[in-house]
N, C-alpha and C positions, 0 to 999 in steps of 0.2 A: 395236211391233205396229201393223199398219195395219188399217183397217176391213174390208179384204177377206180377212184371214187366216182368220177362221172359215169364210168361204165356200170358200176353197181347201182347208181341212182337211176340210170335209164332202165336197167334190168328190173329193179323194184317197181318202177312205174308201169312197165309192160306187164309184169305179173299181176299187179293190182288191177289194171284195166281188164286183163283176161278173166280174172276171178269175178270181178263185178259184172262183166258181160255174161259169164256162165250163170251166175245167180239170177240175173235179170231175165235170161232166156229160158231158165228151167221151168218156169210156170208154177213151180211148187212154192207154197209159203215157207218161209224160213222156219226151221225146227226150233222149238223152245228148248232150252237146256232142261235136262231131267232134274228132278228135285228129290231129295231123300226125305221122306216123312218120318216123324217120330212115331213111337208106338202109340201114343195118345191120338195123334192126328189120323193115323191109319185106322185105328179102332173106331174113331168117330165116323170116318168115311164108310166103313164097312158095317156100322151099326152093331159092333161086337164089344164085349167086355174086354178090357185091357189084358186081364189075366188069361182069358181064353185065346186071345190073339198071340200072346207071348208063348203059350204052349204049342200053338200050331205053326209058329214062325219058321222052325227048321224045315217044315215040309212045303212051305210056300215058295214058288219060283221067283217072286219079286222081293223077297226078304233077304237082307244082308246083315250079318253079324258085324257090328262096328265096335264092340267092346266086350268085356267079360260077360255081362248080362244085358247088354244093350243091343237092340235091333233097329235097323233102319229099313224103310220100305220105299222102293222106287215108285214114284207117282205114276209114271207111264205104264209100268208093269201092273200095278194095282188096277188102273183104269181098264187095261186090256182084259185082265182077269175077271173083273166085274161084268164085262159085256159078253164074255165067252159063254156058250151054253153049257 
């Protein structure tokens, strides 16, 4: 134990309390972490054929290339895109 440990512990406690108070007072619900959907999951949500979605993936703003021929699709981006006019 070093002489600074009690100071660090007090600092951590104050930061934790401040963050908890900020979250409590924000009035906004906590954001869910974004999820990366597979090609099959995204195609099912969009009602599209998997091959058609794979062809369109490079032009979609919520698509992310995660491998040589593998695409991932951000759930939040896909949901926003489905609602936009």
